[in-house]
Structures are given as C-alpha cells and as structure tokens.
C-alpha positions as a Markdown table, in Angstrom:
| # | Residue | x | y | z |
|---|---|---|---|---|
| 1 | Tyr | -24.2 | 19.1 | 3.2 |
| 2 | Ala | -21.8 | 22.3 | 4.8 |
| 3 | Ser | -21.1 | 24.1 | 1.5 |
| 4 | Ser | -19.4 | 26.9 | 4.2 |
| 5 | Leu | -17.0 | 24.2 | 5.6 |
| 6 | Glu | -13.2 | 25.8 | 5.1 |
| 7 | Glu | -11.6 | 23.6 | 8.3 |
| 8 | Phe | -12.1 | 20.3 | 8.8 |
| 9 | Cys | -10.1 | 17.5 | 10.7 |
| 10 | Gly | -10.8 | 13.8 | 11.4 |
| 11 | Gly | -10.9 | 10.4 | 10.8 |
| 12 | Ser | -11.8 | 7.3 | 10.9 |
| 13 | Tyr | -10.6 | 4.8 | 8.4 |
| 14 | Asn | -12.5 | 1.4 | 9.5 |
| 15 | Glu | -13.7 | 0.4 | 5.5 |
| 16 | Asp | -12.5 | -0.9 | 2.4 |
| 17 | Pro | -10.6 | 1.9 | 0.7 |
| 18 | Glu | -12.7 | 2.1 | -2.7 |
| 19 | Lys | -15.5 | 3.1 | -0.6 |
| 20 | Tyr | -14.1 | 6.3 | 0.2 |
| 21 | Thr | -13.7 | 7.6 | -3.1 |
| 22 | Ala | -17.1 | 9.0 | -2.7 |
| 23 | Val | -16.5 | 11.3 | -0.2 |
| 24 | Ser | -16.8 | 14.8 | -1.3 |
| 25 | Leu | -15.8 | 17.7 | 0.7 |
| 26 | Pro | -17.2 | 21.6 | 0.2 |
| 27 | Ala | -15.5 | 23.3 | -2.6 |
| 28 | Lys | -14.1 | 26.1 | -0.3 |
| 29 | Leu | -12.4 | 23.8 | 2.1 |
| 30 | Asn | -8.6 | 25.1 | 2.7 |
| 31 | Arg | -7.7 | 23.2 | 5.3 |
| 32 | Leu | -7.3 | 19.8 | 6.7 |
| 33 | Gly | -6.3 | 17.7 | 9.0 |
| 34 | Leu | -6.1 | 13.8 | 8.0 |
| 35 | Thr | -6.0 | 12.1 | 11.8 |
| 36 | Tyr | -4.7 | 8.1 | 11.2 |
| 37 | Ile | -4.9 | 8.5 | 7.8 |
| 38 | Gly | -3.3 | 5.9 | 5.6 |
| 39 | Lys | -1.6 | 5.2 | 2.3 |
| 40 | Asn | -4.8 | 3.6 | 0.9 |
| 41 | Glu | -7.3 | 6.5 | 1.7 |
| 42 | Met | -4.7 | 9.5 | 0.8 |
| 43 | Pro | -6.6 | 10.2 | -2.5 |
| 44 | Ile | -9.4 | 11.6 | -0.3 |
| 45 | Ala | -7.3 | 15.0 | 0.3 |
| 46 | Phe | -5.9 | 14.7 | -4.0 |
| 47 | Pro | -8.9 | 17.1 | -5.5 |
| 48 | Tyr | -8.5 | 19.4 | -2.5 |
| 49 | Ala | -4.3 | 19.4 | -2.2 |
| 50 | Ala | -4.0 | 22.4 | -5.1 |
| 51 | Gln | -6.4 | 24.7 | -2.3 |
| 52 | Leu | -4.9 | 23.7 | 0.5 |
| 53 | Lys | -3.5 | 26.4 | 2.9 |
| 54 | Lys | -2.8 | 23.9 | 6.1 |
| 55 | Leu | -2.8 | 21.0 | 6.0 |
| 56 | Asp | -2.4 | 18.5 | 9.6 |
| 57 | Leu | -0.3 | 15.1 | 9.3 |
| 58 | Leu | 0.9 | 15.0 | 13.1 |
| 59 | Tyr | -1.4 | 11.7 | 13.6 |
| 60 | Ala | -1.4 | 10.6 | 9.6 |
| 61 | Met | -0.1 | 6.6 | 9.6 |
| 62 | Leu | 1.8 | 7.8 | 6.6 |
| 63 | Asp | 5.8 | 7.2 | 6.1 |
| 64 | Thr | 8.5 | 9.8 | 4.6 |
| 65 | Glu | 7.2 | 8.9 | 1.3 |
| 66 | Asp | 3.5 | 9.1 | 1.5 |
| 67 | His | 4.1 | 12.9 | 3.2 |
| 68 | Cys | 6.3 | 14.1 | 0.3 |
| 69 | Thr | 3.6 | 13.1 | -2.3 |
| 70 | Leu | 0.8 | 14.6 | -0.6 |
| 71 | Ile | 2.8 | 18.0 | 0.5 |
| 72 | Glu | 3.8 | 17.9 | -3.2 |
| 73 | Lys | 0.1 | 18.3 | -4.4 |
| 74 | Cys | 0.0 | 21.2 | -2.1 |
| 75 | Pro | 1.6 | 24.2 | -4.1 |
| 76 | Asn | -0.3 | 27.1 | -1.9 |
| 77 | Leu | 0.6 | 25.4 | 1.2 |
| 78 | Glu | 1.0 | 27.7 | 4.4 |
| 79 | Ile | 0.7 | 25.6 | 7.7 |
| 80 | Leu | 2.7 | 22.0 | 8.2 |
| 81 | Glu | 1.8 | 20.3 | 10.9 |
| 82 | Ile | 3.6 | 17.0 | 11.0 |
| 83 | Ser | 5.6 | 15.0 | 14.0 |
| 84 | Val | 9.3 | 15.8 | 14.7 |
| 85 | Ala | 10.6 | 12.3 | 13.6 |
| 86 | Asn | 8.9 | 13.7 | 10.1 |
| 87 | Ala | 10.1 | 17.2 | 10.2 |
| 88 | Ala | 13.8 | 16.5 | 9.8 |
| 89 | Thr | 13.2 | 14.2 | 6.7 |
| 90 | Ile | 10.5 | 15.7 | 4.4 |
| 91 | Leu | 11.7 | 19.2 | 5.1 |
C-alpha cells in the first residue's frame, strides 16, 4: 500500500462497476488522472474529490454533464486537464 502516494493516473475498467466500489486510494492523494473512465466508474473519485488539486480527464469517456458533476465535487481544484472539445462547454 503506497500510503505516501499523492498522484495517480491510469485506468482500465474491464470489470463490473460494482467491483470498483472497493477501490481504496491513499489518503494523501491530491492529483488524479482517470484514463478511459466512464460514467459508471466515476464514483471511484468521489471520496477524494474534495482534496484534489489536479484532475486529468483528458482521456475520460464522459459526456459534458458527467464532467460537470465530477468537477463540482472538487472545490480545491487548481489544475484541470480536459479535451478541447469539452472545454468550451464545460468552462
């Protein structure tokens, strides 16, 4: 268990979404990249959202509403990485 981990980026969501509810990330995590994450897997980030300073959704498989739902849960966000296609609508 990497208890000092502050940044994590990755993603391969090939299992049923229920299996991801048991995912536990380190308490110090404040930079998160969710590669290829879909709407059903978004709850993985919810417990950590308030402490995130950086959120990378560049390759997320989310629609505009999903992006907004996740971003709204991140009041301390300083850096947001999203695709140009979503930027105009979301921001």
